[in-house]
C-alpha positions in Angstrom: -0.2 0.1 0.0 3.1 2.3 0.9 4.4 2.0 -2.3 1.1 2.7 -4.0 0.7 5.7 -2.0 4.4 6.9 -3.2 3.3 6.5 -6.9 5.3 3.0 -7.4 8.3 2.9 -9.4 9.5 5.8 -11.5 9.7 4.7 -15.2 11.9 7.8 -16.4 14.6 6.7 -14.1 16.6 3.7 -15.4 19.6 3.3 -13.0 18.5 4.5 -9.5 14.7 4.0 -9.6 15.1 2.0 -6.3 17.1 4.8 -4.6 14.2 7.2 -5.3 11.8 4.7 -3.8 14.1 4.6 -0.5 13.9 8.6 -0.4 10.2 8.5 -0.8 9.6 5.9 1.9 11.9 7.6 4.2 10.1 11.1 3.7 6.8 9.3 4.0 7.5 6.7 7.0 10.8 8.1 8.5 13.5 5.9 9.6 11.6 4.2 12.6 9.5 2.2 10.4 12.6 0.6 8.8 14.3 -2.4 10.7 17.9 -4.0 9.7 17.7 -7.8 9.2 20.8 -10.1 8.8 19.3 -12.2 6.1 20.2 -11.7 2.4 16.9 -11.0 0.6 18.4 -10.7 -2.8 21.3 -11.3 -5.0 22.8 -9.1 -7.9 23.6 -10.9 -11.1 26.3 -9.3 -13.1 26.7 -10.5 -16.6 27.9 -8.6 -20.0 24.5 -7.4 -21.2 23.5 -5.9 -17.8 23.3 -2.2 -17.8 25.2 -2.2 -14.5 28.3 -3.5 -16.1 27.9 -1.3 -19.2 30.5 1.7 -19.3 27.8 4.2 -18.8 26.6 3.1 -15.4 28.8 5.5 -13.4 27.7 8.6 -15.2 24.1 7.8 -15.5 23.9 6.5 -12.0 25.3 10.0 -10.7 23.3 12.0 -13.3 19.9 10.6 -12.1 21.0 10.4 -8.3 22.0 14.1 -8.7 18.8 14.7 -10.4 16.8 13.4 -7.5 18.7 15.4 -4.8 18.3 18.4 -7.0 14.8 18.1 -7.4 14.2 17.7 -3.7 16.3 20.8 -3.1 13.9 22.9 -5.5 11.0 21.5 -4.1 11.8 22.4 -0.7 13.0 25.8 -1.8 16.4 25.8 -1.4 17.7 28.9 -3.0 19.0 28.8 -6.4 22.6 29.8 -5.9 23.0 27.2 -3.5 21.4 24.6 -6.0 23.7 25.8 -8.5 26.6 25.3 -6.4 25.5 21.8 -5.9 25.3 21.1 -9.4 28.5 22.7 -10.4 31.0 21.9 -7.5 29.5 19.1 -5.8 28.0 17.0 -8.5 30.0 18.5 -11.4 27.1 17.3 -13.2 26.6 18.8 -17.0 23.3 17.2 -17.3 20.5 17.3 -14.4 17.1 15.8 -15.5 14.2 18.0 -14.8 12.1 15.6 -12.8 9.5 18.1 -11.1 8.4 15.5 -8.4 5.6 16.3 -6.1 7.4 14.9 -3.3 5.1 13.6 -0.3 6.3 14.5 2.9 4.9 13.2 6.4 5.2 16.4 8.1 5.2 14.6 11.3 8.3 13.2 10.5 10.1 16.0 8.6 9.2 19.0 6.8 10.2 20.7 3.9 11.6 23.5 6.0 13.9 21.1 8.0 15.0 19.6 4.6 15.6 22.9 3.4 17.8 23.9 6.6 19.7 20.6 6.3 20.7 21.5 2.6 21.8 24.9 3.6 23.7 23.7 6.4 25.3 21.2 4.4 26.3 24.1 2.0 27.8 26.2 4.9 29.9 23.3 5.9 31.3 22.6 2.5 32.1 26.2 2.3 34.0 26.1 5.4 36.1 22.9 4.4 36.6 24.5 1.1 38.1 27.8 2.9 35.3 30.1 1.3 34.3 31.9 4.4 32.5 34.5 2.2 30.3 32.0 1.0 29.9 30.1 4.5 28.7 33.6 5.7 26.1 33.8 3.0 24.7 30.4 3.8 24.7 31.4 7.4 22.6 34.5 6.7 20.2 32.2 4.9 19.8 30.0 8.1 19.1 33.2 10.0 16.3 34.3 7.5 15.1 30.8 8.2 15.1 31.4 11.7 17.2 28.3 12.3 18.8 29.5 15.5 20.6 26.2 16.6 23.8 24.9 17.6 24.9 24.5 14.0 24.7 28.4 13.5 26.2 29.3 16.7 29.3 26.8 16.0 29.6 28.3 12.4 29.7 31.8 13.8 32.6 30.6 16.0 34.2 29.1 13.3 33.8 32.6 11.3 34.9 34.4 14.4 38.1 32.1 14.7 39.2 32.5 11.2 38.6 36.2 11.1 41.0 36.5 14.0 43.7 34.3 12.6 43.9 37.1 9.7 44.1 39.7 11.6 
């Protein structure tokens, strides 16, 4: 029933349709509904005609994976400059498939706002790692605009202050 509720398998994806199902299930049901088991339920068979062993699998897998994440970012309202960063710098993807999904989110588990804040926080962390403090500060301002006053933002301001003191 849940698979039907999420719209089943997307036929426009060819390499990561199962990955999209997991994302949809997590957004709708949360992690608490999933249990880890020790038994093997399926095996994966590789042969020369399978798409998994073809030379294009790596790129097509990454294109589809990136497209799902970018689509979810757009759905949740992540600012376009951050989405552009993910496309150009993180995924380095020349093609992002326009999926335009109507993602179903169980607001009791996670909200669009929380997902948006997650993606912005991830952006800020990447900017600090890349030593792009101006970009990190820009992301932090977006978090302030979101009223995402939490430990992450406090730590980010502390990092920014420490970095600026080093250069004085």
